[in-house]
PASEBA-1860 file (N, C-alpha, C; in nm, 3 decimals):
! residues 111
1> QDNKVAFA> 0.084/-0.118/0.000/0.000/0.000/0.000/0.088/0.124/0.000 ~ 0.049/0.223/-0.083/0.118/0.352/-0.091/0.267/0.341/-0.120 ~ 0.304/0.250/-0.210/0.443/0.238/-0.253/0.468/0.329/-0.372 ~ 0.585/0.391/-0.375/0.628/0.469/-0.489/0.763/0.412/-0.532 ~ 0.759/0.327/-0.635/0.879/0.256/-0.678/0.900/0.278/-0.828 ~ 1.017/0.238/-0.877/1.050/0.260/-1.018/0.967/0.173/-1.111 ~ 0.955/0.044/-1.084/0.893/-0.046/-1.181/0.752/-0.088/-1.141 ~ 0.737/-0.164/-1.034/0.607/-0.204/-0.980/0.631/-0.266/-0.843
9> PLTNLGGN> 0.543/-0.243/-0.747/0.560/-0.304/-0.615/0.571/-0.457/-0.621 ~ 0.496/-0.520/-0.713/0.509/-0.663/-0.734/0.554/-0.681/-0.879 ~ 0.679/-0.723/-0.897/0.734/-0.744/-1.031/0.770/-0.891/-1.048 ~ 0.711/-0.954/-1.148/0.735/-1.094/-1.178/0.823/-1.102/-1.303 ~ 0.946/-1.147/-1.285/1.040/-1.161/-1.397/1.059/-1.310/-1.429 ~ 0.965/-1.366/-1.505/0.978/-1.503/-1.551/0.934/-1.609/-1.452 ~ 0.869/-1.569/-1.346/0.825/-1.666/-1.246/0.678/-1.702/-1.260 ~ 0.631/-1.776/-1.162/0.492/-1.819/-1.155/0.436/-1.761/-1.025
17> VTVVDSLF> 0.351/-1.659/-1.035/0.302/-1.587/-0.917/0.151/-1.601/-0.906 ~ 0.103/-1.631/-0.786/-0.040/-1.635/-0.757/-0.069/-1.530/-0.651 ~ -0.168/-1.444/-0.680/-0.210/-1.340/-0.587/-0.356/-1.366/-0.554 ~ -0.386/-1.385/-0.424/-0.522/-1.415/-0.380/-0.557/-1.325/-0.261 ~ -0.680/-1.271/-0.262/-0.731/-1.192/-0.149/-0.635/-1.081/-0.108 ~ -0.591/-1.002/-0.205/-0.494/-0.896/-0.177/-0.551/-0.760/-0.215 ~ -0.500/-0.657/-0.148/-0.540/-0.520/-0.177/-0.417/-0.441/-0.219 ~ -0.423/-0.383/-0.339/-0.318/-0.294/-0.390/-0.378/-0.155/-0.394
25> NGNSAESG> -0.330/-0.067/-0.307/-0.392/0.064/-0.290/-0.288/0.175/-0.289 ~ -0.307/0.275/-0.376/-0.224/0.394/-0.373/-0.081/0.377/-0.419 ~ -0.055/0.276/-0.502/0.080/0.254/-0.552/0.106/0.338/-0.677 ~ 0.230/0.383/-0.691/0.269/0.464/-0.806/0.401/0.411/-0.861 ~ 0.399/0.370/-0.989/0.518/0.312/-1.052/0.502/0.316/-1.203 ~ 0.606/0.280/-1.276/0.599/0.275/-1.423/0.486/0.183/-1.469 ~ 0.472/0.068/-1.404/0.377/-0.035/-1.450/0.255/-0.049/-1.360 ~ 0.228/0.045/-1.273/0.115/0.031/-1.182/0.150/-0.056/-1.063
33> AIAVWMEG> 0.057/-0.141/-1.020/0.077/-0.222/-0.900/0.151/-0.353/-0.925 ~ 0.128/-0.414/-1.044/0.191/-0.543/-1.076/0.246/-0.537/-1.219 ~ 0.366/-0.592/-1.239/0.424/-0.606/-1.373/0.465/-0.752/-1.394 ~ 0.432/-0.806/-1.510/0.467/-0.945/-1.543/0.550/-0.944/-1.671 ~ 0.675/-0.988/-1.662/0.771/-0.981/-1.771/0.840/-1.116/-1.790 ~ 0.912/-1.128/-1.902/1.004/-1.239/-1.929/0.938/-1.376/-1.916 ~ 0.826/-1.396/-1.986/0.752/-1.522/-1.985/0.698/-1.557/-1.847 ~ 0.667/-1.456/-1.768/0.608/-1.478/-1.637/0.462/-1.520/-1.647
41> YLSLITSC> 0.413/-1.578/-1.539/0.275/-1.626/-1.531/0.212/-1.565/-1.407 ~ 0.090/-1.512/-1.421/0.019/-1.452/-1.308/-0.120/-1.512/-1.297 ~ -0.153/-1.554/-1.176/-0.288/-1.597/-1.142/-0.339/-1.497/-1.038 ~ -0.452/-1.433/-1.067/-0.502/-1.323/-0.985/-0.648/-1.352/-0.947 ~ -0.674/-1.369/-0.817/-0.807/-1.409/-0.771/-0.850/-1.325/-0.651 ~ -0.973/-1.276/-0.654/-1.037/-1.196/-0.549/-0.945/-1.091/-0.488 ~ -0.885/-1.011/-0.574/-0.797/-0.903/-0.528/-0.852/-0.769/-0.575 ~ -0.811/-0.663/-0.507/-0.865/-0.530/-0.533/-0.754/-0.431/-0.562
49> FEGNQGSS> -0.780/-0.343/-0.659/-0.684/-0.243/-0.704/-0.754/-0.107/-0.697 ~ -0.707/-0.022/-0.607/-0.771/0.107/-0.585/-0.668/0.218/-0.578 ~ -0.684/0.319/-0.663/-0.598/0.437/-0.657/-0.454/0.414/-0.696 ~ -0.428/0.317/-0.784/-0.292/0.291/-0.833/-0.267/0.373/-0.958 ~ -0.139/0.404/-0.983/-0.105/0.484/-1.100/0.017/0.427/-1.170 ~ 0.003/0.405/-1.301/0.116/0.364/-1.384/0.160/0.481/-1.468 ~ 0.287/0.514/-1.465/0.334/0.631/-1.541/0.364/0.597/-1.687 ~ 0.404/0.472/-1.715/0.438/0.432/-1.852/0.344/0.327/-1.910
57> FGGSIFVQ> 0.279/0.251/-1.824/0.191/0.143/-1.869/0.060/0.151/-1.792 ~ -0.013/0.040/-1.785/-0.144/0.036/-1.720/-0.145/0.079/-1.575 ~ -0.262/0.117/-1.527/-0.275/0.164/-1.390/-0.268/0.055/-1.285 ~ -0.321/-0.064/-1.316/-0.320/-0.174/-1.219/-0.213/-0.278/-1.248 ~ -0.217/-0.335/-1.369/-0.127/-0.445/-1.404/-0.079/-0.428/-1.548 ~ 0.051/-0.451/-1.570/0.106/-0.454/-1.705/0.160/-0.593/-1.731 ~ 0.126/-0.651/-1.848/0.170/-0.785/-1.885/0.242/-0.778/-2.020 ~ 0.371/-0.813/-2.020/0.451/-0.815/-2.143/0.395/-0.922/-2.238
65> ANSVVGEN> 0.416/-0.902/-2.368/0.356/-0.987/-2.472/0.387/-1.136/-2.454 ~ 0.504/-1.172/-2.407/0.537/-1.315/-2.394/0.505/-1.370/-2.255 ~ 0.430/-1.296/-2.177/0.388/-1.340/-2.043/0.238/-1.370/-2.045 ~ 0.188/-1.432/-1.937/0.050/-1.483/-1.936/-0.021/-1.448/-1.806 ~ -0.147/-1.405/-1.819/-0.237/-1.400/-1.704/-0.328/-1.521/-1.720 ~ -0.301/-1.625/-1.641/-0.375/-1.750/-1.652/-0.514/-1.742/-1.592 ~ -0.526/-1.667/-1.481/-0.655/-1.649/-1.416/-0.671/-1.503/-1.378 ~ -0.787/-1.449/-1.407/-0.824/-1.313/-1.367/-0.968/-1.325/-1.317
73> LFNYGQDN> -0.984/-1.370/-1.192/-1.116/-1.407/-1.141/-1.157/-1.324/-1.020 ~ -1.274/-1.264/-1.027/-1.339/-1.194/-0.915/-1.254/-1.080/-0.860 ~ -1.181/-1.012/-0.948/-1.099/-0.897/-0.908/-1.176/-0.769/-0.931 ~ -1.133/-0.663/-0.863/-1.204/-0.535/-0.866/-1.105/-0.420/-0.881 ~ -1.144/-0.317/-0.955/-1.060/-0.199/-0.968/-1.141/-0.071/-0.963 ~ -1.082/0.032/-0.900/-1.148/0.162/-0.890/-1.043/0.272/-0.877 ~ -1.063/0.381/-0.949/-0.978/0.501/-0.938/-0.831/0.475/-0.971 ~ -0.804/0.381/-1.060/-0.668/0.357/-1.108/-0.644/0.444/-1.231
81> VAGVGDCT> -0.518/0.485/-1.251/-0.486/0.578/-1.360/-0.374/0.518/-1.445 ~ -0.398/0.513/-1.576/-0.296/0.466/-1.670/-0.221/0.585/-1.726 ~ -0.088/0.581/-1.724/-0.007/0.690/-1.776/-0.012/0.697/-1.927 ~ -0.020/0.583/-1.993/-0.027/0.576/-2.139/-0.146/0.487/-2.174 ~ -0.229/0.530/-2.266/-0.348/0.453/-2.304/-0.458/0.472/-2.201 ~ -0.562/0.392/-2.216/-0.676/0.409/-2.125/-0.710/0.283/-2.047 ~ -0.623/0.183/-2.048/-0.648/0.060/-1.974/-0.603/0.076/-1.830 ~ -0.697/0.077/-1.739/-0.664/0.094/-1.597/-0.668/-0.039/-1.521
89> EVSLEGGD> -0.695/-0.149/-1.591/-0.705/-0.279/-1.525/-0.588/-0.368/-1.566 ~ -0.604/-0.466/-1.654/-0.494/-0.552/-1.696/-0.452/-0.511/-1.837 ~ -0.343/-0.437/-1.845/-0.293/-0.383/-1.971/-0.197/-0.483/-2.034 ~ -0.234/-0.535/-2.151/-0.151/-0.632/-2.222/-0.068/-0.559/-2.326 ~ 0.062/-0.589/-2.330/0.148/-0.525/-2.429/0.091/-0.548/-2.569 ~ 0.083/-0.444/-2.646/0.023/-0.450/-2.778/-0.109/-0.376/-2.783 ~ -0.160/-0.337/-2.665/-0.278/-0.252/-2.662/-0.407/-0.315/-2.612 ~ -0.412/-0.447/-2.594/-0.535/-0.508/-2.543/-0.551/-0.482/-2.394
97> CDLFESET> -0.674/-0.492/-2.348/-0.705/-0.466/-2.207/-0.801/-0.572/-2.156 ~ -0.764/-0.643/-2.050/-0.855/-0.736/-1.983/-0.918/-0.662/-1.865 ~ -1.047/-0.681/-1.848/-1.118/-0.611/-1.742/-1.139/-0.700/-1.620 ~ -1.150/-0.638/-1.504/-1.186/-0.709/-1.383/-1.336/-0.737/-1.387 ~ -1.379/-0.844/-1.320/-1.520/-0.882/-1.331/-1.604/-0.851/-1.208 ~ -1.545/-0.815/-1.096/-1.625/-0.786/-0.977/-1.668/-0.640/-0.973 ~ -1.785/-0.615/-0.919/-1.836/-0.480/-0.903/-1.810/-0.424/-0.763 ~ -1.760/-0.508/-0.674/-1.723/-0.465/-0.539/-1.591/-0.531/-0.501
105> CVSALIP> -1.528/-0.477/-0.400/-1.402/-0.533/-0.352/-1.430/-0.640/-0.249 ~ -1.421/-0.765/-0.290/-1.444/-0.878/-0.201/-1.336/-0.886/-0.094 ~ -1.211/-0.860/-0.131/-1.099/-0.870/-0.036/-1.110/-0.771/0.078 ~ -1.174/-0.656/0.056/-1.186/-0.556/0.162/-1.271/-0.608/0.278 ~ -1.350/-0.713/0.253/-1.435/-0.770/0.356/-1.362/-0.874/0.440 ~ -1.243/-0.913/0.395/-1.167/-1.015/0.465/-1.081/-0.950/0.572 ~ -1.091/-0.994/0.698/-1.014/-0.928/0.807/-0.864/-0.943/0.789
END
């Protein structure tokens, strides 16, 4: 929460990362809250992204072309800002945008 870093608070460089029931709030970086590079794999479930800012890529998550988001389930985003383009959720290199499917932040209800 409230990290100001160069690349992304969570940066996956070719690994296999699973994020469940997490809140990313108020982060500011080149790639927003999460960056997936170098054939990395991301599984993202019931997590919330609020008030994150990407200066060069998407506001919440940036995924390099040779990397994969295997699961994007029940995630929520609000008030995220993309520095380039208009994708504030899952920004895929090349211009595509995957959207979050939840209308509320489920993780905020978890103690």
